[in-house]
KEKE-3310 file (N, C-alpha, C; in steps of 0.2 Angstrom, whole numbers, plus 5000, padded with zeros to 4 digits):
npx = (5198:5204:5201:5201:5207:5209:5223:5231:5244:5254:5261:5273:5280:5276:5285:5296:5296:5294:5307:5317:5313:5317:5333:5334:5332:5341:5354:5352:5353:5365:5374:5368:5377:5388:5392:5389:5400:5411:5409:5412:5426:5430:5429:5437:5450:5449:5449:5462:5471:5467:5472:5485:5492:5490:5495:5509:5512:5509:5518:5531:5529:5529:5543:5548:5543:5549:5559:5562:5557:5568:5577:5571:5577:5589:5596:5598:5607:5613:5629:5641:5652:5653:5666:5676:5669:5669:5681:5684:5677:5675:5688:5703:5695:5685:5695:5702:5692:5685:5698:5703:5692:5694:5699:5693:5688)
npy = (5387:5383:5369:5369:5359:5345:5338:5325:5318:5305:5294:5292:5303:5313:5310:5313:5325:5331:5328:5333:5348:5345:5345:5355:5363:5357:5364:5379:5380:5376:5385:5399:5395:5395:5407:5412:5406:5414:5426:5428:5423:5436:5445:5442:5445:5456:5462:5459:5464:5478:5477:5470:5475:5487:5498:5492:5499:5511:5515:5512:5522:5532:5532:5533:5547:5556:5555:5561:5572:5578:5583:5593:5604:5605:5603:5588:5585:5594:5601:5607:5616:5624:5629:5619:5610:5613:5612:5599:5592:5600:5605:5609:5615:5624:5633:5640:5644:5655:5661:5675:5683:5692:5700:5713:5719)
npz = (5294:5310:5321:5339:5344:5358:5363:5371:5382:5381:5392:5390:5382:5393:5404:5397:5395:5408:5411:5405:5407:5422:5417:5412:5419:5430:5425:5424:5436:5441:5431:5439:5450:5446:5441:5455:5462:5455:5459:5469:5471:5462:5472:5482:5473:5474:5484:5490:5478:5484:5495:5494:5486:5480:5488:5489:5476:5476:5485:5479:5466:5473:5480:5467:5462:5472:5470:5455:5457:5462:5454:5447:5450:5447:5431:5427:5413:5410:5403:5418:5415:5404:5395:5397:5391:5379:5375:5377:5366:5354:5353:5343:5332:5338:5344:5334:5328:5340:5341:5335:5341:5350:5345:5341:5347)
capx = (5198:5206:5197:5203:5209:5213:5226:5234:5251:5259:5265:5282:5280:5276:5291:5301:5296:5297:5316:5320:5313:5322:5340:5336:5334:5347:5359:5355:5357:5372:5376:5370:5380:5394:5393:5392:5406:5415:5410:5416:5432:5432:5427:5444:5454:5450:5452:5471:5473:5468:5478:5493:5495:5491:5502:5516:5513:5510:5528:5535:5528:5532:5548:5550:5541:5551:5569:5558:5556:5575:5579:5567:5581:5596:5596:5606:5609:5616:5635:5641:5658:5654:5673:5679:5665:5670:5689:5685:5673:5678:5693:5706:5690:5685:5700:5703:5683:5687:5707:5703:5687:5695:5701:5686:5687)
capy = (5390:5378:5367:5368:5350:5343:5332:5322:5316:5298:5294:5293:5312:5318:5309:5312:5332:5332:5324:5338:5353:5344:5347:5362:5367:5358:5366:5385:5379:5376:5391:5402:5394:5396:5416:5415:5406:5420:5432:5426:5423:5442:5451:5440:5447:5462:5461:5457:5469:5483:5479:5469:5476:5493:5497:5492:5501:5517:5516:5512:5527:5538:5533:5538:5553:5560:5555:5563:5580:5582:5586:5600:5611:5605:5597:5581:5585:5601:5602:5612:5618:5626:5628:5614:5603:5612:5611:5590:5591:5604:5605:5615:5617:5630:5637:5641:5652:5659:5665:5681:5686:5699:5707:5718:5725)
capz = (5300:5313:5326:5344:5347:5364:5362:5377:5382:5384:5399:5389:5382:5399:5407:5392:5396:5414:5412:5399:5410:5425:5416:5409:5431:5434:5421:5427:5445:5439:5429:5443:5458:5446:5444:5462:5463:5452:5460:5476:5468:5462:5478:5486:5470:5474:5492:5489:5474:5488:5502:5494:5477:5478:5493:5486:5468:5478:5486:5474:5464:5476:5479:5459:5463:5476:5464:5451:5460:5465:5446:5446:5454:5443:5426:5424:5403:5404:5406:5421:5412:5396:5390:5395:5387:5371:5372:5376:5361:5347:5352:5340:5329:5343:5344:5328:5327:5344:5344:5332:5344:5356:5342:5338:5355)
cpx = (5201:5201:5203:5203:5216:5218:5231:5240:5250:5260:5272:5284:5281:5282:5298:5301:5297:5306:5318:5321:5316:5329:5340:5337:5340:5352:5357:5355:5361:5378:5376:5376:5387:5395:5392:5396:5413:5415:5412:5423:5436:5432:5435:5450:5453:5452:5460:5474:5474:5471:5484:5494:5498:5496:5508:5516:5513:5516:5531:5534:5530:5539:5552:5549:5545:5560:5568:5559:5562:5578:5576:5570:5587:5593:5600:5608:5612:5625:5639:5644:5656:5660:5675:5674:5667:5675:5690:5681:5675:5685:5698:5703:5688:5689:5702:5697:5685:5693:5705:5696:5688:5701:5698:5685:5692)
cpy = (5383:5374:5365:5360:5348:5337:5331:5318:5310:5300:5296:5300:5314:5314:5311:5325:5336:5329:5334:5346:5354:5346:5353:5367:5367:5362:5375:5386:5381:5383:5397:5401:5396:5404:5416:5415:5411:5426:5435:5429:5431:5448:5447:5444:5452:5467:5463:5463:5478:5484:5477:5473:5483:5500:5500:5496:5509:5520:5517:5519:5533:5538:5536:5546:5560:5558:5561:5572:5581:5584:5590:5606:5611:5599:5594:5582:5587:5601:5606:5617:5619:5625:5623:5609:5606:5612:5603:5589:5593:5605:5613:5619:5624:5635:5640:5646:5655:5662:5673:5686:5691:5704:5712:5721:5732)
cpz = (5306:5320:5333:5345:5352:5365:5369:5377:5383:5387:5397:5388:5389:5404:5404:5395:5400:5415:5409:5406:5417:5422:5414:5418:5431:5432:5424:5434:5444:5437:5434:5450:5453:5444:5450:5464:5462:5456:5467:5477:5468:5466:5481:5478:5472:5481:5489:5485:5481:5494:5501:5489:5477:5481:5492:5478:5469:5481:5481:5468:5467:5476:5471:5458:5467:5473:5456:5453:5461:5458:5443:5446:5449:5436:5425:5418:5406:5409:5409:5419:5407:5393:5392:5392:5379:5368:5371:5368:5354:5347:5346:5334:5333:5344:5340:5326:5335:5343:5342:5338:5348:5348:5338:5343:5354)
residu = (MET:MET:GLU:ASN:VAL:ASN:MET:THR:MET:THR:ALA:GLN:GLN:LYS:ALA:ASP:ARG:LEU:ALA:LEU:ILE:LYS:LYS:VAL:ALA:GLN:LYS:ARG:ASP:SER:ALA:ALA:ALA:PHE:LYS:LYS:LYS:LEU:ALA:ALA:GLN:GLY:SER:LYS:VAL:ARG:ARG:TRP:SER:ASP:VAL:GLU:GLU:LYS:PRO:LYS:ARG:LYS:ALA:VAL:GLN:ASP:ALA:PHE:ASP:LYS:GLU:ILE:ALA:GLY:TYR:ASP:SER:ASP:ASN:ILE:ASN:ALA:TRP:THR:ASP:ALA:SER:LYS:TYR:ALA:LYS:GLU:TYR:TYR:GLY:GLU:THR:LEU:HIS:TYR:THR:THR:LYS:PHE:ASP:ASN:ASP:TRP:ASP)
# end
């Protein structure tokens, strides 16, 4: 079993130890100050986003939604005159396909 040995530090060891403690404390204080600074900057960014950016996005989104709502009543992709479409794109094929359609009536 080990004996409890009371060791005392020399003056140099004590000075080194106190210097190390001081250095660690400064580093911790510096880190805390940095975190506080980041939090302050983050709040500025969040405020800017809420005041400046979100209203602009909302205005753009509202304009887009309004434009899209207009498409609900009309199909912008539909050809409005089917016979004209068929004549333009299928021409004589349409003619030869449909020329005897009325003979069956």
